C-alpha positions as CSV (number, residue, x, y, z in Angstrom):
1,X,0.0,0.0,0.0
2,X,1.5,3.3,-1.0
3,X,1.9,5.9,1.7
4,X,3.6,8.7,-0.2
5,X,6.7,8.4,2.0
6,X,10.1,8.5,0.4
7,X,12.9,6.2,1.7
8,X,16.6,7.1,1.2
9,X,19.3,4.4,1.4
10,X,23.0,5.0,1.4
11,X,26.2,3.2,2.5
12,X,28.5,5.3,4.7
13,X,32.1,4.5,5.1
14,X,33.9,5.6,8.3
15,X,36.9,5.0,10.4
16,X,37.3,4.7,14.1
17,X,40.5,4.4,16.3
18,X,40.2,2.8,19.7
19,X,43.0,3.7,22.1
20,X,43.6,0.9,24.5
21,X,45.4,2.4,27.5
22,X,47.1,0.9,30.5
23,X,50.0,1.6,32.9
24,X,51.6,-1.7,31.7
25,X,52.6,-2.1,28.1
26,X,51.8,-5.8,28.0
27,X,48.4,-5.2,29.4
28,X,47.7,-2.4,26.8
29,X,48.7,-4.9,24.1
30,X,46.4,-7.5,25.5
31,X,43.4,-5.1,25.7
32,X,44.2,-4.0,22.1
33,X,44.2,-7.7,21.1
34,X,40.8,-8.2,22.8
35,X,39.3,-5.3,20.9
36,X,40.8,-6.5,17.6
37,X,39.5,-10.0,18.2
38,X,36.0,-8.8,19.2
39,X,35.5,-7.1,15.8
40,X,37.1,-10.1,14.0
41,X,35.1,-12.8,15.6
42,X,31.8,-11.0,16.1
43,X,31.6,-9.7,12.5
44,X,28.4,-11.8,11.7
45,X,26.7,-10.3,14.7
46,X,27.7,-6.8,13.8
47,X,26.4,-7.3,10.3
48,X,23.0,-8.0,11.7
49,X,23.1,-4.6,13.4
50,X,23.9,-2.6,10.2
51,X,27.7,-3.0,9.7
52,X,27.6,-4.0,6.0
53,X,31.3,-4.7,5.8
54,X,34.4,-4.3,7.9
55,X,36.8,-3.1,5.3
56,X,40.0,-3.0,7.4
57,X,41.0,-3.9,10.9
58,X,44.5,-3.0,12.1
59,X,46.3,-3.0,15.4
60,X,49.1,-0.5,16.0
61,X,52.3,-0.7,17.9
62,X,52.5,0.1,21.6
63,X,53.4,3.7,22.3
64,X,54.7,5.0,25.6
65,X,53.2,8.3,26.8
66,X,55.2,10.2,29.4
67,X,53.9,13.4,31.0
68,X,56.4,16.0,32.2
69,X,56.4,16.2,36.0
70,X,54.5,12.9,36.5
71,X,55.8,9.6,37.6
72,X,53.1,7.6,35.9
73,X,53.9,6.1,32.5
74,X,51.1,5.1,30.3
75,X,51.1,2.8,27.3
76,X,48.6,3.1,24.4
77,X,47.9,0.5,21.7
78,X,45.6,1.8,18.9
79,X,43.1,-0.4,17.1
80,X,41.9,1.0,13.7
81,X,38.6,0.0,12.1
82,X,37.2,1.0,8.8
83,X,33.6,-0.1,8.2
84,X,30.6,0.5,6.0
85,X,27.2,0.9,7.6
86,X,23.8,1.2,6.0
87,X,22.0,4.6,6.5
88,X,18.3,4.6,5.9
89,X,15.8,7.4,6.4
90,X,12.1,7.7,5.5
91,X,10.5,11.1,4.9
92,X,6.7,11.1,5.4
93,X,4.6,13.6,3.5
94,X,3.3,15.2,6.7
95,X,6.9,15.8,8.0
96,X,7.9,17.1,4.6
97,X,5.2,19.8,4.7
98,X,6.2,20.8,8.2
99,X,9.9,21.0,7.2
100,X,9.1,23.1,4.1
101,X,7.1,25.5,6.3
102,X,10.0,25.9,8.8
103,X,12.5,26.5,5.9
104,X,10.2,29.0,4.2
105,X,9.4,30.9,7.4
106,X,13.0,31.0,8.4
107,X,14.3,32.2,5.0
108,X,11.6,34.8,4.2
109,X,10.6,36.2,7.6
110,X,12.6,39.3,8.5
């Protein structure tokens, strides 16, 4: 049954970097490996929730972060993810009329 609504579909590609932080370098690497494995092994589950494809998954090298004047040393292991997700929006005729009215009133009202 036709409703007059318009549906827009698109694939969005984006990148995310996860910083896995710990005071111990080995622990930061282990956390990074857990994050890496989570995206690798749970790919089918993520695809059910809109992740169309996981294009690349990389784990970076451990980096030591030292802050001047502080005794704490922190290690960071980055995990990089590039994925595509489906973006879908539906525009109903009633919403379209309201949106047009807002745009027209905003543009032409002094």
